[in-house]
N, C-alpha and C positions, 0 to 999 in steps of 0.2 A: 928765779923762782923754780923750785923743784916740786913736781907732782908725782905721787906714788899711790897707785890704787891697791886696795886690799885684795889679795888673791882669792879670798873666800866670799866675795860679794855675791849675793843671791837675789831672789825675786823680792824679798821683803826688806832687805838691808843693803845699804851702800855706804862704803867708807873709803876715804882717801886722806893722804897726808900732804900738807902743803908746807914747804920749808922755804923761808926767805930770810932777809937780814933781821927781821923782828923775832924770829924763832920758829917753832913748829906749831902748826894748828891742824887738828883733825876735823874733817867735815863728815858728819854722820847723818845719813838720811834713814829714818825709821818711822813707820806708821804715818806716812803722809807729811812729815815735817823734817826740816834739816836744822842741825845745830853745829856750831863751831865749838870745839873743846880744845883746851890747851894741855890737859893732863890725862893719862889713862884712867884715873879715878873719875874724872868728869865723863869720860866715854862710858864707863861702867854704869854711871847713874842715869844715863839716857835711857837704858833698857828697863828700868824699874824692876819688877819682880822677875823678869827674864834674865837678870844679870848673873844668875847662877847656872845658866845653860852652858854646855861645853863650847858652843859656837861663840858665845859672848866672851868666854874666858880666852879662847883662841884669839879673838879680835883684840882684847886688852893686852895679851902677850905680844902681839904684832906691834901694837902702839908703843909698848915699852922698848921693843927692838929698834924702833924708828927714832927714839930720842937719842940725842948726842951724849 
């Protein structure tokens, strides 16, 4: 299993990528809850109205880079 942390993790958001034989999963911790997402679009939906912020766009771009 491969773990890769998002380089832009801050005080309010934590993201990492998990890769194993089942595929890629993104773990997103935001606003006191954590979610498992399989696609960059699911990651974008976690942030609700904040999904148009540059930091979220950068995170989604990083997720797309991590996919095979």
